[in-house]
N, C-alpha and C positions, 0 to 999 in steps of 0.2 A: 138564396140559393144559387147556381151560377147551375147554366143551358149550359148541358151539354152535346155530340151529339156522339153515338155509340158506334167507333170501330171494329167491325168480326173482323182481324184477318183470321183463315184455319183451310184448314187440311183435311179435305177429305174427312169431314163431322159427318156422322148420321143427326140427326136431329134430337137424343137425345143428351147427347156431348154438346154440340152449340147449345142445347138451353140453359146445363148448367152454363155453358163457360157463361153466359149472357148472365142468366141469373148473378153468378156471383161479379163482373166487371161491374154488372149493375150497383150492387150490395159494396164495393168497394167505392164506388165514385161519392152515392147514398152516402157515407158516412162522411166523405168525407165534404158534406154540405152542395152536394150538385147531382144533380137533375137530369137524371137521359130523356132528353123531349121524341126520341127513333132514334133506331139503331140498322144500319148496314153492315151486309156481311157480302167480303170477298174471299173465296174458295184461294189463296194462295194456292199453284206450281211451281209457280216458282218468280224468288223477293228480290221485287227492286232497290239497287241499293238505289236509286236515287225518293222516292218514298215510302218503298219498303211493298205497299202498295199498286193494281196498273195505275196511268196518268188517266185513262178516263171514268176509273173509278175516283178515284181526285174529289175529277169537278161535281161530279155523280154527288161530290160531299159534299164541297165548295155549295153545292143550290139545295144544301139542307140547314147545313148554319145557316145563309139567309135566311129563305126561309122563314126556318123556327128563332132568326136573332139567338143564337148561340155564343157563346165567349169561349168553349171551347170548345175541344172536339178527342177521344178519350180512346186509345187503338187498347186494348186485349195483349196486347204482344209487347215484345222490348224493343224499342228504334232507335238507331244509334242520336245521335247528332246531329250529324249528318240527314238524318233523312227529317227528325223534326224541322229542324230549317228554313229545308227546302219545305218544303207541307204548311210549317209556318207563313211562311213571305206564300201564295196560292186562297188560301186557306183565308188570311189576315185575323186571328184569333188564335189559341198559346193552346198548343198541341201537350199531354201528357201520357206517357202507356200505366201497365200495369206498374214496374219498378218509382216507380214514383206516384202513383196511386199508394200506395202499401207504406211510401215513406214518409210521406203527409198524414198519415192514420195514430204510423208512428209518433210521429214526432206529435203528436198531440194529446198521445194516450198517454207516453209520459210521466210518470211522474216523480219517481224517486230521482235524487240526483244517478242513479248508476245509472237504470234505466234511459234521462236523460243523456248521455258520455254513449253510452251505445247508442241510440238514436243519429245521432249527428255523428261517432263516426264509421254509420253507415253509413248516410244521406253524404257525406264527404269523400266519403268513397267511392259511393256512386257519382257525384261530381268530377270527382277529380279529371279521371282521364277520358273526361265530356266535356272540357274544359276547353274550348278553343281564341279564343282570349283569355283578360281576366275580370279583372273587375266588373267589368259588365256583365258579362258569360255566368261568373258567379255566381250574382249578386240578382243576374230572372234564376238561375237555378236551382240554386239555391233555396230560393224561400217558396210560400207557397203558389197556388193559377193564379193568375188573371192580373190586375193588379192593386192584387191584394196587401201583395207585401207582410204576411204571417211565417206562425212561426219559426225558425230557424232565422229566415234571412233576414228580420234585422240586427242584426250582430255579426250573418256575412257579406256588406255590404264595400270591404271596403279590403277583401281580402284578397292576394294573387295566389298563386300556385306557392310562395318558397310558402306564404302564409297558411292555404290549409297541411298543407307536411308538419309541417311545424304542431297548429293543430291537434292530427290528430293522435302525433308524438303525445303531443299534452294529455290530451284525451288516456290516452294505453294506456300514462302512467295511475294517470290516474283508476281507473279501470282493477288496474292494479292492488292500486290499495281497498279495494272496494271489494274484489278478489280474495286478496287476505282476511278480510271479515268475514265476508260468510265462507269461510273456508273454515273457519275458526268456529263458530256459531257450527255449524256443522257437525266439528268431532262435540261440541260438545255434549250437540243430540244424541250425537250416536254414542257416544259412553256413559248417556243417561238410557243403554238398553231397553229401549223403547226403539217399536219394531216401524219404520218409515212405503209409508206407503205417495207412488205419484199415479195426481189423476193425467191424465193426458186427454189429447182428442182432439177434433178438427172447433177451429171457433165457432163460437156463436151455438158450441153443443148439447152446453149448462154442469160444464166444472164449478163452475164458481156460485150456479144454486146449487150443486149438491152441496160443498160445501160449507155452506149456509145453514146441511138441512140437518147435517153432523154435527156440528158444532154452535153456541150460540152469538159468537162475534159474525155481526156480515161484513161479508167482504163485496164488489164493488160488479154490480152485477143491472146488463143491459142490452136491451136486442138489438144489436150490433157486431160487428167483425170487428175485433181487437176493443172493443168494453173496456176493456181492462191488458195495461200491459206489466204491471206490477206481478211478484205472484210473494202467493204467500206458503208459513209454513206454522203452523197451528196441532194445537193437545187434542185427540179425539178421543175419551171420553165412555168406552161404551158399555161401562158400570164389571165388575167383577176383575177385580185388574184387570180387565181388554183395554188396554192403554197404545196410542199410535201416535205418531207425527202425521198429519197432513199432507202434502204437500201436491200443492197446487201448481202448474203450469203452465207456461202465453200455450193459444190458441194454435195450433198446427193449420197452414193452408196450403194449397197442390198449388207448385211450379213457387215457396219464395221464395226469390233471391236467393242467391247464397250466401253475402253479407250479410244478408240479413241474419243467413240458417247460424255463421258464422256467430257475428256479435249480438245474436243472442242464445250459447252455446250454455250461455253459464244458469239459466231456467231449464237448461236438456240434465246437465252435471247432476242433478232427484234423481232424475229416474236410474242413472248403470248402480246411484247403488241405495236401491228399493228394494224392498222386500215384500212387495204385491201393488201390482200396474192393475190400475180403472179405467181402462178405454171408456169411455164417454160416449155413446151416443147417437146424435137429436135421429130420433127413428122418422118421424113426421119427418122430413127432408127428405121431399121426391126425390137426390141422391142423396142419403146415407150410406149404399152401399160404396160411392166415388168418393168421401172423406174419409171413411174407415178406409177400404185400401189404402190410402192417402202418408194419412195417417199409418198406416204398416209396416207401409213400404220406411218409412223414416223410424222406427225404432225399428228395420228391417239393420238400416244405415250405423243406424249404437248400435249395432250387434248386444241386442238388453233377453235374445229370446231365453234364456231359461230362463227370467224370473217369469214369477210366476203368476196369471193378469186375470181379470171377471172382465169382461165385455158387457156393459149397464149401458144396453137403451133408453131414453132418455123420449118422456117425452110425449110420454101410451095416449095420452088424454086426450093428446089430438085424433088420434089410431080411430077408422072404423073400420078397421078388419085382423083379424083376430091376431092371438098371438099367445107363444105355448115359454118358460123357462127352457134350459139345458145348461150339462151339469158345471161352464163356466160365460153363463150366462142371464143377465137378469134385469128386464126387467120392469121402467116403473118410468114417474112421472115426480120431476122435484117438486110440482106442484100442489097436485093429491096425493104428498106422502105414497103412493101405489107402488109397489116391490120392496117399497126401504126397509121392513125387516128382515124380507129375504137375504138384500144383500148386507146387512150387518151382520145375520149367522153366514154369510158364503167366507166376507172380511174377515169375521173370529176364527170360524173356519181352514182357512192358510196360516192365515196367520199364524197359531197358533196349536199349530197340526202337534207339531212333535217337544212339542213343551210340556214337559211330565214336574212330579209334582212333590219334592219331599216337605219330609221335619228335619230340620239338624237341630246337634243341644251341644252347646259353645258355655262350657266351662268358664266362671269367670274369668278364670289366671292364662285363656287363652284368648284376654278379648279381643288382641291384634290382629285373632282371624276377619272380625267386623266388617271391617274397612274390605279386605278382598275383596267378601262376604257380598259387599254393595259396590261392591266397583261393578262385580264379574260374572251376577244370579240378579232375576228380580227379585226382591222381599213381598211375602204376599200382608207377612205378620209377625211382630218381633212379638214378647213377650218374655219380662224379669221372674225368676223363678229362685228360692232357695240360694241356689250353686253354680244353675247356670240359668243363661240366653235362650 
């Protein structure tokens, strides 16, 4: 584990907001195997072009680095390349910002070729405008932290600006192939007439755990920010012909870098096609309301306000306070399964609210109609008789 000093540069934050930001940046660091030795805070009235923080705070930061024998300093804000260089020259250790942490996490979590390509594009786009030299800077900026040279860095040590641009174009072409393949799969699902339900929520809220509850095939679950970057589409059967496609999405996070939002837009495309959104909220989190608001802001940007939505408050087994379900909200625990049956009822109620059942008799000389019926309707049962189907 690397040892780090967390440097919080804030502007008129309340204690509540400050604690939330400290917890989030600390958890992001932990996901990169970085342990926070201490936390420093400075209220920034005017950013320093040289260090972002004041020179006096830089000296205090250096003392903490030396006292704790830290090899990293983690900032909760985005730093310019020159600010990072200036800080490293004085602190004599690596300096990383929030964007770099998230990029590092994403590069470690990506498993599929598409996810890896998306992460590499996002990482190179972040590095590209920050390159002041060529070989040396890219090697340092594209690798992991410290002297570990992990992740994408091992394949980037000899690239220069021109090669970075060429690499990005190559990856974008690969991504287009992946998108076309995914669109074909989505088209087949939509033609299958099954409703589409999309899980959305802040990272680590319990979306993958809920997907596991709804169907047999397990997906990766770990108590860590961005534990999985892969998205999954699974058929879920609630019985009585109540089948639907359940699609997971990458977890949201407050102030996610825009290049990552763009890179992972493919994981949000399913939201726009959904018949129902399930917003999973970690009700046990001390800042659950702000996490909820962050997700709502992103959904608003996607203009999906006309899609029905159920708010699912997860992890109620960790609550000591009373709670009650609402018309479009359910309190559940994916661990104890409390509230799951009620959630299923609400899903069925919304997805099949306008469905009507008909009994059709198709003469054998009109059997060609069956193909059209099967394409456009959900056939519950088919029986053959002497004169008709």
